[in-house]
C-alpha positions in Angstrom: 66.5 -75.7 -109.4 68.0 -75.6 -105.9 65.9 -75.6 -102.8 66.8 -73.3 -100.0 66.1 -74.7 -96.6 65.9 -72.7 -93.4 68.8 -73.4 -91.0 68.0 -75.5 -88.0 68.0 -73.6 -84.8 71.0 -74.6 -82.9 72.1 -74.5 -79.3 74.4 -71.6 -80.2 71.4 -69.5 -81.5 69.7 -70.1 -78.1 72.8 -69.0 -76.2 73.0 -65.8 -78.3 69.3 -65.0 -77.6 69.6 -65.8 -73.9 72.8 -63.6 -73.6 71.0 -60.7 -75.3 68.0 -61.0 -72.9 70.3 -61.1 -69.9 72.3 -58.1 -71.1 69.1 -56.1 -71.6 67.9 -57.0 -68.1 71.3 -56.0 -66.7 71.2 -52.6 -68.5 67.7 -52.0 -67.1 68.7 -53.0 -63.6 71.7 -50.6 -63.8 69.7 -47.7 -65.2 66.8 -47.9 -62.7 68.7 -46.4 -59.7 69.9 -43.6 -62.0 66.3 -42.8 -63.0 64.9 -43.3 -59.5 67.4 -40.9 -57.9 65.7 -38.0 -59.8 62.6 -38.4 -57.6 62.4 -36.2 -54.5 63.3 -38.0 -51.3 60.9 -38.6 -48.4 62.3 -35.7 -46.4 61.7 -33.2 -49.2 58.1 -34.5 -49.7 57.4 -34.3 -46.0 58.9 -30.7 -45.8 55.8 -29.2 -47.4 55.6 -29.9 -51.1 52.1 -29.1 -52.1 49.8 -32.1 -52.6 46.7 -32.3 -54.8 43.6 -34.2 -53.9 40.9 -35.3 -56.3 37.6 -34.3 -54.6 35.3 -36.1 -57.1 35.0 -39.4 -55.2 34.3 -37.8 -51.8 30.6 -38.0 -51.2 28.7 -35.3 -49.2 29.0 -36.0 -45.5 32.3 -37.9 -46.0 35.6 -37.0 -44.3 38.9 -37.8 -45.9 41.9 -38.2 -43.7 45.4 -37.7 -45.1 48.9 -36.7 -44.0 50.7 -33.5 -45.2 54.0 -32.3 -43.8 53.8 -35.1 -41.2 50.5 -33.8 -39.8 47.1 -35.2 -40.2 44.5 -33.3 -42.2 40.7 -33.7 -42.5 39.0 -32.8 -45.8 35.2 -32.8 -45.1 32.6 -32.6 -47.8 29.8 -30.9 -45.9 26.2 -31.3 -46.6 23.8 -28.4 -47.2 22.3 -29.0 -43.7 25.7 -28.9 -42.1 26.6 -25.6 -43.9 23.3 -24.0 -42.9 23.7 -25.0 -39.3 27.2 -23.7 -39.0 26.4 -20.4 -40.8 23.4 -19.9 -38.4 25.5 -20.5 -35.2 25.9 -17.2 -33.3 29.5 -16.2 -32.5 28.5 -15.7 -28.9 27.9 -19.5 -28.6 31.5 -20.3 -29.6 34.5 -20.7 -27.3 36.9 -19.4 -30.0 34.6 -17.1 -32.1 35.1 -17.4 -35.8 32.5 -17.2 -38.6 32.0 -20.3 -40.7 32.7 -18.2 -43.8 36.2 -17.4 -42.5 37.1 -21.1 -42.3 36.2 -22.0 -46.0 37.0 -20.5 -49.4 34.3 -18.3 -51.0 32.0 -20.3 -53.1 33.3 -23.6 -51.8 31.5 -23.7 -48.4 30.9 -27.5 -48.9 34.7 -28.2 -48.5 36.2 -27.8 -45.1 40.0 -28.4 -44.7 41.5 -28.5 -41.2 44.4 -30.0 -39.3 43.2 -33.2 -37.7 44.6 -32.9 -34.2 42.8 -31.6 -31.1 44.1 -28.3 -30.0 44.2 -29.5 -26.4 46.9 -32.2 -26.5 47.1 -33.2 -30.2 44.8 -36.3 -30.2 43.0 -37.3 -33.4 39.3 -36.5 -33.0 36.6 -38.8 -34.3 34.4 -37.5 -37.2 30.6 -37.3 -37.1 30.6 -37.5 -33.3 29.7 -35.2 -30.4 26.7 -33.0 -29.7 27.3 -30.9 -32.8 28.0 -33.7 -35.3 31.5 -32.5 -36.1 34.4 -34.1 -34.2 34.8 -35.6 -30.8 38.2 -36.0 -29.1 38.0 -39.3 -27.1 41.1 -38.5 -25.0 39.7 -35.6 -23.0 36.2 -34.9 -24.4 36.7 -31.8 -26.5 33.9 -31.4 -29.1 34.0 -29.5 -32.4 31.2 -28.6 -34.8 31.2 -29.3 -38.6 33.2 -26.2 -39.1 36.0 -27.4 -36.9 35.2 -24.8 -34.2 35.6 -25.9 -30.6 32.3 -26.0 -28.8 33.1 -27.9 -25.5 36.0 -29.4 -23.6 39.4 -28.5 -22.5 40.5 -27.4 -26.0 40.3 -23.7 -26.2 41.1 -23.2 -29.9 39.4 -24.2 -33.2 41.0 -26.8 -35.4 43.5 -24.8 -37.5 43.0 -24.4 -41.3 46.1 -25.2 -43.3 47.0 -23.2 -46.4 45.1 -24.5 -49.4 43.5 -23.5 -52.7 41.4 -25.0 -55.4 43.0 -25.9 -58.7 39.6 -26.4 -60.3 36.2 -27.6 -59.1 37.4 -31.1 -58.3 41.0 -30.6 -57.3 42.3 -29.3 -54.0 45.9 -28.3 -53.4 47.1 -28.3 -49.9 50.3 -26.4 -49.3 49.8 -23.0 -50.8 47.0 -20.5 -50.4 
């Protein structure tokens, strides 16, 4: 009987293996730009492509700040007390009269979505501040309630509402109504 022995690994075998690994890495490096160029560029994304936000981790009373189309947006998960206070506010007490129900989607009063820049000079207001517990603009003193309606200060208009819709109970899409 003849015994068959396994060949000893040689330096040549190592070189073949190393060359194969280097070639695979080279192909991957060359293919990456081709695959990556299929993604939309930053200018396209900033031009208004709708974005989706998962609302599940936002606790009641919390305000999420984000950027859409180069503009800041606030998404506020309002508490039952905030909703009740805003719905009870008489329109005669407002500088820019608008009902709370006109600023939120039907059945989704707990979610307020507004542009996050003061309507006076475009400053970013601070959340949970001011006499009405909404937003306070530290630049010139404008105050907004928890519905984004201007209540005091040099600002004369409410915080605008961007176009948005609900995909489902926990997903918000900003960019289309």
